[in-house]
Every structure is written in structure tokens, then in C-alpha cells.
C-alpha positions, 0 to 999 in steps of 0.5 A: 489581928491574923488573919482566918487563912493564918489561923487556919494554916495548921489545919488548912489539908483538913479544911480544904478537905472539909469544904469538897467533903461538904458539898457532896454532903449537901448534893441532892436529887431535887432539882430546887432542894440542889439549886439552894443547896448551890446557892448556900456554898457559895456564899459560905462565911468564914466556916469559923465552926468547922476551924474550931472543930478540927483546931480543938481536934488537933491540941487533942492529940489531932483530927480523924476521918470522926472530927470531918463528921463532926464538922459536916454535922457542926456546919449542918447544924448550923447553917439551918439554924441561919436559914430557920431565923432568917424566917423568923426574922423576915430578915431578907438578906444574909451577909449581904446576899438575899435571905432564903426565905427572901429568894424562894418564900416561908414554907421551902426555907423552913423546909430548906432548914429542915432538910439540912437538920435531917442529913447532920444526924444522918451525917452522923448516923451512917458513921455510928457518931453517937457521941457526935450526935448527944453533944450537938441534940444538947446544943438544939435544946439550948439554942430553942429554949434561949430563943423563947427564953428570949422572945419571954423576956422580950415582951415585959423589957424585963431583962436582967444581966443574969437572965441575960447571959442566961440567955445567950449562953443558950442562945449564942454560945452554946453552938461555938461549945458544941463544935468545941467539945465535937472536936474533943469526942472526934479524937477519942477523948476522955468525958472531962476533956470533952465537957472541958471543951464545952466549957472553953467553947461556951465562954467563946462564944458569950464574947463573941455575943457581947461583941455583936452586941457591941457591932450593933451600937457602931462599936467598930467599922460594921461594914455593909451593917446596920446599925441599931437592929438589937434596939429596934428589936427591942433585944436587951443587948448587955450595953444597955442592961447595964446603963439600965442598972446605973440609971436613977429610977426617972431616967430607967424609967424615959429610957424603957418607954423609948425601946418601946417605942423603938419597932416603930419609932426612928428616933426612939431607936437615935436616941437609945443609943446615943444614950448607951453609946454614952452610957458606961455599958459600952466600957464595961461590955469590953472589960466582960468580953476581956475576962471571958476572953481570958478564963477561955484561954487560961482553959487551954493552959494544960495543952502543950504550947503548937502552933495550933494551940497559938491558932485557936487562941487566935480564932478567939482573939477574931470573933472579939476583935472582927468588924461585922 
């Protein structure tokens, strides 16, 4: 599997320039805010989403100054959602480091998330990139609806496979879809081309979330991250849903009772995990993930072969082969 550094090679100069641009965008004359922004910059992850933006732009004719705006807008939006997610989930850590809400409390974290969102809006408006704003606003709407749909369904534990895919399409896949659509839009692609790249990103995002489901069950070496968190939070993931679909009424009833007890009963979490890991849902989920990967690759078939196209496919493969 190619490393992120190898995948970045065709757009390494663009990614380097983007890193400096992003640091400048985050600066604030409010001392507390500036301190928090520096904390965020120092702990940025692999920056896969800006990488999707630049690689998609490259295969659509080449990066432009507007591509930098697109990458900044996406990264600001993504960072804002992470800060807000940590508040909602009351997460003390993010990628092994203390979360904003753990260090500066919830009120500050909510305001920081709002600030990041507003900076994204202003970045697009200042560059008159209203088409990028339209794409990312669509993603924000989808993310919010997906989160609320998941909360609604998790109370009853009645999530079907169809509903599961609808939740993750909105909650997770829409942001990666926006990355790819913004990358295409930044090069002047037409509406059909932009929508095609949205659909490509959507498939990547669905595969990405299934991989997360599998990692939470210990499928691979999830360095530094506890497993069984989804079950503890009563999240109905694809491996569990498929297991329930294949179980008889008695076993399904027993498993659902264990899931309801999971938030307060570690032994229930352990029992459900064992059943899922040894059940048919793991291989089924891997198969669904592989199918989505192949469908996404097929959507790139009309682009000429190039280092950027290969890197984009390698980035797709990285998302489903990662171990954390």
C-alpha cells in the first residue's frame, strides 16, 4: 500500500503551499482563539480531504488558485465538524491528543467550531467562490441530517441496511463527496462533471465508513484506539446489522437486549463484539466495501491515465486499507 507521502507526490507543491495558506487563514487577533488555532494546526492529521481536492482538480485539467480556496474551505468545515463532534460525544481526546472541549470546556469548543465554519464561509465569499459555497452548504445540510437520523434510529435500534447506508451517505460520505466536487468545480468543470465527482466521493466515503465499522471491531491494528466504542454507544454498524438480519428471532432478540445494556455493561459489549466478529457480517461488510471501491474506480475510467489518477486511486485504497 502506498504511503500518504507517496500519494501526495503529484500535488506535493500544492499541498505544501496549502499548509502555509491554511495557517494564515486560521490566525486571529483574539489571543485565546489564536492559541487554540495553533493547537489545532500542530495536531492536524493526514489531511486526506484537501488531498482529494487537489488530486481531483489535477485530473480535471490542473489545479488553479481556486483549488486552494476549495481545499481551505473543506478543511475548515471538516475541522469545525470534528470540534463539534467531540462536544456532542463528550470525547476527551482526538487522534491521541486532548480535544478542544476537554482543554477549554464545551462553551469554548462550540464557539471555536462556529468560528471555523464562519472562516470557511468568508474564505469562499472573499474569493467569490459561490459555487464552492453551494457545494459545501449541501454537505453541511447532509451531515446535520445524518447525525439526527442516526440519533432518531438508535433509540429504537430499528436500523435496516438501507437506513444505515442513508445515514452514512449523509453523515460521512457527503464531506468526501464535497471534496471531490469542489476539486472539479475549482477547475471550471461543468455541472455534470461536478456531480460525477460528487458521486465518486460519495462511494469513497461509504467505503471509508464501513472500514471504520470494521476497525472498531478490531479488524486490523487500530493503534491507540479502543474497540467496541460503536457498540457501547448503541451505534448500529453494517457488520452488526447483517448479523441481526441473518439471526433467528430468538438470537436477534438476545443480541438487541445486549446492545441496549451495552452503554453501562462492559460484558454486554464484549459478548456482542464476539458474536459480530465470529458472524457473517465481517466478510459481508468487506465485500460491500470492495464493491464500492470498484464502482468508484470505474467512475474514473474516462480520465486519461496519469500520475494524479493513479494517486487518486491509491488514496481511495488507502482509506479502506488503513489500520486506524
